[in-house]
N, C-alpha and C positions, 0 to 999 in steps of 0.2 A: 368535824360537823359541829364540835362546839370549842374547837381550839384546843384540845387537849392534847398535850405533847406524849411520846412514848415515855418518858421519865415520870410523869405525873400518873398515866395508866400503872404503870408498874408498882410505884407505891400504894397507889389505891389495890392492887391486888395484892401486894405484901400484907396492909392492912387488914383485909379482908380474909387473907389466909390465918393471920394471928387471932382475929376475932373469931372465926366460925371455926377455924379448926379443918385439918385436912379431910375430915369424914363429910361434912355438910357443905363445903366449899362448891364440889362439882353442881349439887343439886340448887345451891342459892343462883348460880351462874346461869344455869338452865332457865329458871324463873325469871330472872332478871331480863334475860334475852328474850323471853316471850312477853312481858310486859312492853319491852321495847319496841317489838314489832306490833304490838296491837296499838300502841300511842301512834307509830309511824302510819298505820293503815287508815285509824280514824282522822288524823291530821289531814292526809290525803283525800280522804272522802269529804271532810268539809269542805276543803280547798276546793274540789271538784263541783260541790253543788253552789258554793257562793259564786263560783265563775260562771255556770249554767243559768244561776237567777240573775246576774248582772250584763250576761251576753259578753263577756270578755272577749270570745273569740270573733264574734261579729266586729266588734270594736276593732280589733288588732287587724282583720282583713281589710276595712274600711280606711283605716290609717296609712296600711302599706299601699291599697291601690292610689290613695291622694298622693302618697310619696311619690309611686311609680308615675302617676299623671304629671305629678309637678317636674321631674327629672325630663321627661319627655317632652313637655314645653320648653324647659330650658335647652334642650339639645335642639328643638327646633328654630329656637331664637339663633341661637349659634351657628347651625348649619344653615338657615336662610341666607345669611349675607354670602356664603361660602358658595352656594349653588347659582345666586345670583351673579358672581363674579365668573364663575364658570361659564354659565349660559346666560349671557346678558340678555333682556327681552329689548325689541326694536324700539319700544316707546322711551328707553333711556338714551341719552345722548352719549356718545362715544367720545373718549377723552382725545383731545387734540395731538395728533403726531407732532414729534418734533422735526424741526426744519432741517432739510437735508442740506449739505453743504456741496455747492455746486461747482466749487473749484475742484479739477481733475487733480490727480497726485502727480508729482513732479516725476517725469520720464527718467530712467536711468541715465546717469552722466550729464544731467540738467546742471545748469548753473545754480549753486546754492549761495545766498546771500548770509551775512552774519547770522542773522536770527533764524535761517534754517528755511526760509522761502525760497522760492525760486526768483531768480533775478534775471535782467535782461543783460544781453553784452555791452550796452550801451550804457548802462548804470554804473557809477563809479565805483559802488562797493563790491560787484562782482568778481566771485573769486572761483577759479576754475579748480574743480577736485583733481588730485591727482589719481592715475590709475590704480593705486592701492585703497583708495578712497570709495572708488564705485563699484559696488558689489556686482560679480559676474564680469568685471572688465578684463580680467585675466584668465578666466575658466574658457575652455573650447565650449562651441556650442552643442547644444545636446542633440545627440543621434536619435532619431524618431524608433529605431528599431530595438534600443535599449530601454532598460524600465529606468522610470524618472530618479534622479539623483536625489538626496535630501541635502539640504544646504547646511 
């Protein structure tokens, strides 16, 4: 309570033993304990009376309620945009979708140009892929009675 360490307490006890003697020391310790108890009780009574007079409990409750209300308002500010993103209202315009590429994928075994695009046979840079380069060219067709194979 007062920042007294054990060694300081031991020193005070030793001095009290030397000054008072072994006969009077227990009575003096009992009396000191009673006085310390009375001081604590009176201090707590004064503290309670002052708190009652200024209404500290009510002020604490009001501050606590204001703090909770401000936290709720901050939470609403944070959650409102999230709820609008999840459930957009019809009045808000929807973002434009990305354009879809209308070119179909190259069929298996199609002629591939140097840049990886499909080429026509009459173009000079058309290269015919070898059977090893065409996926599925050297595998037998799938039997519908068997489960599908993993590539």
